[in-house]
VEXDO-775899 format. One record per residue (C-alpha): residue in one letter; x, y, z. Coordinates in steps of 0.2 Angstrom, whole numbers, padded with zeros to 4 digits, always signed. Each point is the difference from the previous one (the first is absolute). Last residue first. Layout:
REM residues N
aXYZ/...
END
This chain:
REM residues 261
r+0124+0034+0146/a-0013+0005-0012/t+0010+0016-0004/y+0012-0008-0011/g-0013-0011-0009/g+0006+0003-0018/d-0002+0019+0003/i-0016+0005-0009/v-0010+0009+0014/l-0016+0008-0006/e-0006+0013+0012/a-0018+0005+0001/g-0009+0017+0002/t-0011-0004-0015/v-0005-0017-0008/y-0018-0001-0006/r+0004+0003-0018/a+0016-0011+0001/a-0004-0011-0015/d-0006+0016-0009/s+0018+0004-0002/v+0012+0012+0009/l+0004-0012+0014/y+0002-0015-0011/l+0012+0009-0012/i+0010+0005+0015/g+0002-0018+0005/a+0006-0005-0017/a+0012+0015+0000/i+0008-0007+0016/d+0003-0017-0007/r+0006+0007-0016/p+0014+0010+0009/e+0008-0016+0005/g+0001-0008+0017/l+0015-0007+0008/r+0002-0018+0004/g-0003-0013+0014/m-0019-0001+0001/p+0002+0002+0019/a+0008+0017-0003/q+0017+0003+0008/a+0009-0011-0013/g-0004+0013-0013/l+0010+0013+0010/y+0015-0011+0001/a+0000-0005-0018/f-0002+0018-0006/l+0014+0005+0012/g+0012-0013-0007/e-0005+0006-0018/g+0009+0016+0003/q+0009+0001+0017/g+0010+0016-0002/s-0013+0010+0010/a-0002+0013-0013/h-0003-0013-0013/a-0013-0008+0010/v-0009+0016+0004/e+0000+0005-0018/e-0007-0017-0005/l-0014+0004+0013/m-0004+0016-0008/p+0001-0007-0017/t-0014-0013+0005/r+0001-0018+0007/i-0014+0000+0012/y+0003-0003+0019/g-0018+0002+0007/p-0013+0011-0008/h-0014+0008+0010/v-0014+0007-0010/s-0012+0013+0006/n-0018+0004-0003/a-0011+0015-0004/r-0017-0001-0008/i-0009+0015-0008/n-0019-0002-0002/k-0003+0018+0007/g-0007-0007+0016/a+0015-0010+0003/y+0011+0016-0001/l+0005+0003+0018/m+0000-0018+0006/a+0011-0006-0013/d+0010+0016+0001/t+0004-0004+0018/k+0004-0019-0004/a+0012+0005-0014/m+0008+0013+0011/m+0003-0013+0013/r+0010-0011-0012/v+0009+0016-0007/a+0006+0004+0017/a+0007-0018+0004/k+0010+0001-0016/s+0007+0017+0005/a+0005-0007+0017/h+0009-0015-0008/y+0009+0011-0012/p+0006+0013+0013/p+0006-0013+0012/v+0012-0009-0013/d+0004-0015+0011/p-0005-0011+0015/g-0017-0006-0008/g-0017+0003+0006/v-0016-0008-0006/i-0015+0007-0010/g+0008+0014-0010/y+0015-0011-0001/m-0010-0012-0011/s+0000+0015-0012/s-0011+0014-0005/v-0006+0003-0018/n-0015+0011+0002/v-0015-0005-0011/i-0014+0012-0005/s-0016-0005-0009/g-0013+0009-0009/g-0017+0009+0001/g-0012+0008-0012/a+0013+0007-0011/r-0002+0017+0007/e+0004-0007+0017/l+0016-0008-0006/h+0005+0017-0008/a-0004+0009+0016/i+0010-0013+0011/a+0016+0000-0011/h+0007+0016+0006/k+0000-0005+0019/t+0005-0018-0004/c+0015+0006-0009/l+0004+0013+0013/f-0002-0012+0015/t+0010-0014-0009/g+0014+0012-0004/t+0000+0006+0018/v+0002-0017+0007/n+0013-0009-0012/v+0008+0015-0008/d+0001+0013+0014/m+0001-0013+0014/v+0016-0007-0008/r+0008+0017-0002/q-0005+0005+0018/w+0009-0014+0008/q+0016+0004-0009/a-0002+0018+0003/l-0003-0003+0019/a+0017-0009+0001/l-0001-0018+0005/e+0013-0006+0013/h-0013-0002+0014/t-0012-0009-0011/p+0012-0014-0005/a+0007+0002-0018/n-0005-0007-0017/v-0003+0016-0010/g-0015+0002-0011/d-0011-0013-0007/i-0009+0010-0014/g-0018+0000-0005/a-0012+0002-0015/n-0014-0013+0001/n-0016+0010+0003/i-0011-0009-0013/l-0015+0011-0005/i-0014-0007-0010/d-0015+0008-0008/l+0006+0016-0009/r-0010+0008-0014/g+0001+0006-0018/f+0017-0008-0005/r+0010+0016-0004/a-0010+0013+0011/a+0000-0012+0014/i+0018-0003-0001/e+0004+0018-0002/g-0009+0005+0016/f+0009-0014+0009/v+0016+0008-0006/k-0003+0018+0005/g-0006-0005+0017/v+0015-0011+0003/e+0012+0012-0006/a-0006+0014+0011/e-0001-0011+0015/s+0018-0005-0002/s+0004-0016+0010/v-0006-0011-0014/d+0014+0006-0012/l-0008-0004-0017/k+0006-0003-0017/w-0016-0006-0010/f+0000-0015-0011/a-0014-0006-0011/a-0009-0017-0001/q-0011-0011-0011/g+0002-0018-0002/g+0003-0011-0015/e+0016-0009+0006/a+0011+0012-0009/e-0009+0014+0008/i+0003-0007+0017/r+0019-0002-0004/r+0001+0018-0007/v-0008+0007+0016/a+0012-0009+0011/a+0015+0007-0011/q-0007+0017+0002/g+0000-0002+0019/d+0018-0007+0000/a+0006+0015-0010/e-0009+0012+0010/l+0004-0006+0018/l-0010+0013+0010/d-0015-0011-0001/l-0018-0001-0005/v-0007-0012-0013/a-0018+0004-0004/v-0009-0015-0006/k-0015-0004-0011/a-0008-0015+0008/g-0004-0016-0010/a+0006-0014+0011/a+0016+0000-0010/a+0002+0018+0005/l-0003-0004+0018/v+0014-0014-0001/r+0013+0011-0008/a-0003+0015+0011/t+0002-0012+0015/e+0016-0007-0007/a+0007+0018-0002/g-0005+0004+0018/i+0007-0016+0008/g+0017+0003-0008/r+0003+0014-0011/a-0007+0016-0008/a-0017-0001+0009/g+0005+0010+0016/t-0017+0007+0000/i-0014-0009-0009/a-0015+0009-0007/a-0014-0011-0007/v-0014+0003-0013/k-0015-0011-0002/g-0010-0004-0015/r+0006-0018-0001/l+0006-0006+0017/d-0007-0018-0001/f+0005-0009+0015/l-0016-0008+0005/n-0004-0005-0018/f-0018-0004-0002/p-0013-0014-0002/y+0012-0014+0007/e+0001-0014-0012/m-0006-0017+0004/
END
């Protein structure tokens, strides 16, 4: 028996994805485009962002790139207006842009080091959500997904600003879920575990451990391996689709079982 409709059909929808030039963001852009959405690829990395758009177009999807610093309210407001003007609407916002910051204990961090992570990860999420709401409302509703981390749920003895920022965006999703439910706008968070992304590869290179670090991190999860960007993109597709139409204020953990311990 064939199900009467496709729960994951995003045709007619427009999605804006921050930090979409590489890693989880780029794969999410690809997956949502494959499901039929028109995708705005937003990032500071122009060459990588344009390459992400070309890949989507080569696979038959529709996408466009905007260079965006999510910590600048003027830029965010301007770019979101341009997205709506170009594509006619906005239905989906994926707050994925983020940096890890300096790995130092709290008492050794400079205020500027702490603030930089908050500016991108937390203030960037706030600004993009703030400027997306009116567009989502005009579209009759929509979906917001904040990309947090498993370390937005459990603690870890490293990178304090990063962990604090990921806990913040988790709670922001819950707050916005309650604030905007009456406008048919859903907000959820997704919590990746150790995923092999350019950010993690840079950490491995800086540590001098390379593949050894990947093996160690993968072994921390009961599934015994690192995740891939596609694993997170699939979860995001679920959250923004009609399959999750009654899901808001939730957290979707995709960590190979790490936090189940």
